[in-house]
N, C-alpha and C positions, 0 to 999 in steps of 0.2 A: 898722219893716219886719220885723225879725226876729220880733217878737211875732206879727205877722199871719201869717207863714209857719208858725209853730208851731201856731197855732190851726187853720189849714187841714189840717195833717198829722194833728192829733188828731181832726178831723172825718172825715177819710178813713179812718182806722184804726178798724175796728169790733172790738168784743170778740168773741172766738170761743173755743169750747170744742172741743178736738181730741180725738177718740176714736180710739185705735189698738186694733184688734181682732185677736186671734191665735187660731188653732185648728189642730188637726191634720187635721180633716176639712173638705173644701171645701163639701159640702152643709150641714153644721152651721153653718159661719160665714156662709153666705149667708142661711140662715133666721134666724139671730140678728141679722144686720144689718137684715134686713127688719123684724123685730120692734122693733128699736131705732128705726128711722126712723119706723115707724108710731106709736110712743109719743111721739116728738118732734112729729110733725105734729098729733096729737090735742091737744097742749098749745099749738099755735099757733106752733111754732118754725120757723125757716128752716134747711134742711139742704142742705149741699153734699156730694155723694158718693152712694154709696160709691165710693171710689177704690181699685182693686186694686193692691197693692204686689207687688213680685217675691216669688215663693215661695222660701223658704229651704230648702235641702237639707242635711241632716246625714247623712253616710255613715259607717258603722261596718263594720269587718272583724273577724270572730271566728274563731279557729282551731277546726277541727272536733274535733281530738283534743288531748290534754294536752301531750305532748312529742314525738310522732313526726308525720310528714306535715305539716311546717310550711307547705308550699305549698298544702295543701288548706284552704281557709277559706270561710266563708259571709259574704255581703255583705248588709247591711241598710241601709235609709235611712228617715229620718223627714222628712216634708215639713211645713213650718210655713207655712200660708196666712195672709196679712195683708190687712186692709182699713183704710182711713182715712175717717173721717166728720167733717166740720166742722159745728158748730152756730153760726150767726151770732147775735150778741146773745142769749146764753142767759139765761133768767130762773131764779129760784130754784125755781119749781115744775117746770121742765123737768129740772133737776139732781136734784130729789127723785124725780121719776118714773123717771129712769134708774137711780137707786140702788135703787128698789123693784122693778125688773124681775127676773123669775125666768128667768135664762138657763141653758141646759143645761151640764152638766159638760164641761170641756175647752175652754171658750171664755173667753179672758182679755181683759178690757177695761181699757185704761189711759186715764185722763182727764187732760188738761193744758190749762190756760188759756193763751191765747196772744194 
């Protein structure tokens, strides 16, 4: 019975390739995700997503002068937008087409098999 349960679990679990996409510009990340999904679908792959993840805010405070007026400072923030795309049962040609994609500068794609 234990072997039968293991066989069922392995059938239920599908191979998937998880893409984590990060960028500073929201429009840039959306166009890149659209380009990635289009490339996957032309190869016949099954896509889940894009799933928007929470935007990460990094805030910095910089003094306006060198040693006087310590209370006077400028505030800056950087927003990191993130998306998640899952590819179910990826084939080798899908992975090759993703590596050959020409994405704009400032877009980071992290691939992980899961």
